[in-house]
Backbone bond lengths (Angstrom), bond angles and torsions (degrees), N, CA, C in turn:
res aa  C-N    CA-C-N  psi(-1)  N-CA   C-N-CA  omega(-1)  CA-C   N-CA-C  phi
1 M - - - 1.444 - - 1.521 109.16 -
2 A 1.311 114.47 129.58 1.465 120.60 -175.48 1.529 109.82 -118.27
3 T 1.310 114.56 165.28 1.459 120.50 172.88 1.517 107.95 -106.74
4 K 1.312 116.53 125.28 1.460 123.46 176.67 1.521 106.75 -105.26
5 T 1.317 116.46 123.48 1.463 121.22 -178.71 1.512 109.50 -108.79
6 I 1.328 115.25 128.63 1.457 122.02 177.47 1.528 107.11 -113.84
7 N 1.334 116.04 118.17 1.457 122.29 179.72 1.519 108.76 -93.56
8 I 1.318 115.03 135.41 1.463 121.50 -173.74 1.517 109.91 -119.25
9 S 1.325 115.21 129.86 1.458 121.53 172.00 1.529 108.24 -144.98
10 K 1.317 116.65 175.84 1.459 122.37 179.16 1.525 109.08 -86.13
11 Q 1.331 115.48 143.88 1.464 119.71 174.19 1.522 109.96 -59.27
12 A 1.313 115.97 155.59 1.470 120.55 -179.32 1.524 111.50 -58.95
13 T 1.325 116.91 -36.39 1.466 120.51 175.91 1.522 107.64 -126.29
14 G 1.298 117.96 142.50 1.457 121.90 -179.93 1.517 112.43 86.77
15 T 1.337 114.49 -167.15 1.461 120.40 -174.81 1.532 112.85 -116.34
16 G 1.325 118.33 5.56 1.462 121.45 179.97 1.515 111.72 -73.81
17 L 1.324 114.67 170.98 1.458 120.75 -179.23 1.522 111.62 -87.23
18 Y 1.322 115.28 146.27 1.461 122.90 166.83 1.519 104.97 -113.81
19 L 1.340 116.43 121.76 1.449 121.62 -173.52 1.525 111.22 -117.14
20 T 1.316 116.16 141.58 1.457 122.48 171.14 1.521 106.99 -133.88
21 D 1.337 116.73 152.87 1.464 118.67 174.94 1.522 109.96 -133.16
22 N 1.323 115.63 171.03 1.458 119.78 -176.83 1.528 112.09 -78.58
23 E 1.344 118.28 9.06 1.462 123.06 172.14 1.521 111.54 -98.86
24 G 1.342 116.93 -2.99 1.456 120.83 179.61 1.514 114.66 95.41
25 H 1.347 117.44 2.68 1.461 119.84 176.34 1.526 109.34 -78.65
26 A 1.322 116.16 144.66 1.460 121.26 177.21 1.515 108.61 -153.44
27 G 1.334 115.89 146.85 1.451 117.45 176.75 1.512 113.56 175.85
28 D 1.324 113.93 159.80 1.449 121.50 174.80 1.524 109.05 -77.40
29 G 1.337 115.73 126.90 1.453 120.70 172.51 1.509 115.15 80.72
30 T 1.317 119.21 -41.92 1.458 119.07 -177.64 1.521 111.79 -155.75
31 I 1.307 114.57 146.46 1.460 123.43 168.05 1.523 105.38 -139.80
32 T 1.315 117.08 163.11 1.457 120.20 174.21 1.521 107.92 -112.96
33 T 1.326 115.98 109.88 1.451 122.42 177.63 1.531 107.89 -91.40
34 I 1.324 117.59 131.34 1.460 122.56 -177.34 1.527 108.93 -97.58
35 V 1.346 115.56 126.62 1.458 121.71 -178.17 1.530 110.19 -127.19
36 R 1.321 115.03 168.07 1.467 122.46 174.07 1.526 108.40 -125.20
37 E 1.334 115.45 164.42 1.459 120.53 177.36 1.524 110.26 -51.57
38 G 1.317 116.27 135.26 1.457 121.57 177.16 1.512 115.42 83.74
39 D 1.340 118.20 -8.74 1.468 120.27 177.46 1.527 110.48 -65.16
40 T 1.315 114.83 150.50 1.451 121.80 173.16 1.521 107.81 -100.59
41 V 1.329 116.14 133.80 1.462 121.44 175.89 1.524 107.65 -111.71
42 V 1.333 115.68 126.93 1.463 121.93 179.38 1.522 108.01 -118.96
43 W 1.321 116.16 127.32 1.456 122.17 174.63 1.522 106.29 -106.81
44 Q 1.327 116.21 128.07 1.462 119.26 179.86 1.522 110.13 -137.65
45 L 1.320 114.55 149.49 1.458 120.03 177.88 1.516 109.69 -78.10
46 K 1.312 115.23 136.33 1.457 120.23 175.01 1.535 107.42 -74.76
47 P 1.333 118.11 130.90 1.465 119.72 179.27 1.533 111.27 -55.22
48 K 1.306 115.91 133.93 1.474 123.50 -179.87 1.530 111.25 57.83
49 G 1.350 115.80 31.63 1.459 121.33 -177.60 1.518 114.63 -89.44
50 G 1.344 117.71 0.20 1.456 120.64 175.62 1.518 115.51 91.58
51 I 1.333 118.33 -8.82 1.462 121.65 177.12 1.525 107.72 -98.11
52 T 1.336 116.32 129.07 1.459 121.04 -178.20 1.517 111.82 -74.76
53 E 1.348 116.54 -46.17 1.460 120.25 179.34 1.522 111.10 -164.87
54 I 1.322 115.61 156.03 1.455 123.11 169.58 1.525 105.85 -93.13
55 T 1.332 117.43 128.14 1.463 119.40 -177.64 1.521 113.28 -105.14
56 N 1.352 118.17 -19.38 1.464 119.84 177.78 1.531 109.62 -168.67
57 I 1.321 115.94 149.95 1.465 123.23 172.43 1.523 106.40 -135.85
58 Y 1.343 116.62 125.99 1.459 120.88 -174.00 1.525 109.64 -156.97
59 P 1.366 117.44 158.55 1.463 119.91 179.19 1.524 110.82 -62.90
60 K 1.313 115.96 138.59 1.458 120.70 175.83 1.528 108.01 -67.05
61 T 1.310 117.88 143.87 1.451 122.78 -179.78 1.524 110.43 -51.84
62 G 1.335 116.29 128.07 1.460 121.70 179.92 1.512 114.70 87.34
63 S 1.325 118.00 -1.07 1.459 122.09 -179.19 1.525 109.75 -100.32
64 E 1.328 116.04 149.72 1.459 120.94 176.70 1.522 110.15 -68.65
65 N 1.323 116.47 138.62 1.457 120.74 176.06 1.528 108.27 -88.75
66 I 1.314 117.24 114.34 1.469 120.15 -178.08 1.527 112.57 -94.16
67 F 1.322 117.88 -3.09 1.460 120.69 -176.70 1.522 111.60 -93.62
68 S 1.348 116.86 142.70 1.454 121.52 179.24 1.528 111.16 -66.77
69 N 1.304 116.97 -31.56 1.463 124.41 174.06 1.519 106.65 -142.35
70 P 1.318 118.36 156.20 1.467 118.37 177.68 1.529 111.23 -58.72
71 P 1.337 117.68 142.23 1.472 119.47 175.70 1.529 110.13 -55.99
72 I 1.334 115.58 142.33 1.468 119.40 -178.62 1.525 110.24 -125.17
73 Q 1.325 113.66 151.66 1.457 120.06 179.31 1.523 109.69 -73.98
74 Q 1.319 115.59 138.67 1.454 123.60 179.11 1.533 109.50 -97.32
75 P 1.335 117.72 161.59 1.468 120.57 179.90 1.530 114.54 -55.56
76 D 1.345 117.40 -28.81 1.468 120.05 -179.68 1.528 113.06 -84.29
77 G 1.350 117.72 2.92 1.462 121.46 179.17 1.516 114.09 94.56
78 S 1.347 117.75 -12.55 1.464 120.16 175.60 1.529 108.74 -74.98
79 W 1.334 115.77 171.54 1.463 121.61 176.29 1.512 107.84 -123.14
80 K 1.359 116.88 147.47 1.452 120.62 -177.44 1.524 110.40 -137.83
81 G 1.346 115.44 137.67 1.454 121.88 174.60 1.518 109.33 -139.62
82 T 1.339 116.73 155.32 1.456 122.51 178.95 1.521 109.40 -116.66
83 V 1.335 116.31 129.91 1.461 121.79 -179.94 1.524 108.42 -69.76
84 A 1.326 116.02 130.45 1.461 121.92 -177.71 1.520 111.33 -67.67
85 N 1.320 116.35 157.74 1.461 122.51 173.55 1.523 109.32 -79.42
86 S 1.322 116.99 155.32 1.474 123.87 177.94 1.532 111.39 55.84
87 I 1.305 116.51 43.91 1.467 121.48 179.17 1.522 107.51 -126.13
88 S 1.306 116.79 148.07 1.463 120.69 176.13 1.515 108.72 -144.43
89 G 1.311 115.41 173.00 1.457 119.87 178.69 1.512 112.14 97.16
90 S 1.307 115.04 -160.27 1.461 119.56 -179.10 1.513 109.36 -131.49
91 E 1.294 114.96 159.89 1.447 121.61 178.65 1.520 108.75 -130.36
92 S 1.317 115.07 125.95 1.454 119.50 165.67 1.524 104.84 -88.65
93 Y 1.292 115.85 128.41 1.453 119.38 -178.46 1.513 109.31 -124.90
94 S 1.309 115.31 157.20 1.457 121.00 -178.94 1.521 109.24 -105.26
95 I 1.310 114.60 137.82 1.459 121.65 172.60 1.524 106.69 -115.03
96 D 1.318 116.17 118.29 1.459 121.38 172.10 1.522 106.89 -92.26
97 Y 1.316 116.38 134.19 1.463 119.62 -176.92 1.523 109.95 -149.46
98 N 1.318 115.07 162.12 1.460 121.92 178.74 1.517 110.26 -116.76
99 I 1.315 113.81 141.77 1.457 122.64 166.45 1.517 103.95 -118.80
100 G 1.319 115.93 106.15 1.456 119.26 -170.69 1.527 109.06 64.38
101 K 1.334 116.81 -126.90 1.465 120.77 179.75 1.521 112.59 -97.02
102 D 1.339 117.72 -0.16 1.461 121.56 -178.03 1.526 110.67 -93.27
103 S 1.350 116.32 140.29 1.463 122.84 -178.00 1.515 111.56 -105.02
104 Y 1.341 116.50 143.33 1.458 123.35 -179.39 1.529 109.53 -141.80
105 T 1.337 116.44 165.69 1.464 122.85 175.94 1.514 108.94 -136.87
106 D 1.350 116.66 139.76 1.461 122.27 174.51 1.523 107.78 -133.84
107 D 1.351 118.17 159.23 1.457 122.38 -170.71 1.526 113.47 -130.28
108 P 1.349 119.07 78.18 1.457 120.89 174.79 1.533 111.38 -74.71
109 E 1.337 116.95 -174.57 1.460 120.90 -176.82 1.524 110.67 -135.87
110 I 1.338 115.10 147.46 1.457 122.04 173.06 1.522 107.26 -122.95
111 L 1.330 117.32 133.88 1.459 123.74 -178.69 1.521 109.22 -114.84
112 V 1.345 116.83 128.39 1.463 121.37 177.21 1.518 108.29 -87.40
113 D 1.332 116.54 123.67 1.450 123.46 178.11 1.520 108.52 -86.10
114 D 1.324 117.65 117.79 1.469 122.08 -176.58 1.525 112.95 -80.10
115 D 1.334 118.92 -11.66 1.478 120.80 -176.36 1.509 111.81 -74.32
C-alpha cells in the first residue's frame, strides 16, 4: 500500500486547477493518478499556489466511488482518502476549492490498477 500525493495549485491563467502527483503526472484541469487497492490518496495545496482552500472532494455524478470512505479534510488542510479493496475502474471526482472568496469545481480522475 502506497501513498499517492496530488499537489494542487491554480493554473497560470484562469481559475482552473493545475495538478501534479508523485508519479510524475502534471496538467491543467486534469491528470490521471494510478492507484491500487488500499492506497492512500492525499490532496494538498501547493504553497503559494493561488488556491485558498479545498472545501470538498467527492465522486463526480455518475462515476464509480473507488474510496472506502469519502475523503476527509485533515488538520493541516490536506484531504485524505483510502482506495477500497476489490474495486477496479476509474473515478472522476470533483474538487471544490476557493480562490479568495470565489468558489470553483474541477474534475480530475483516478484509475485503479488491477495488476
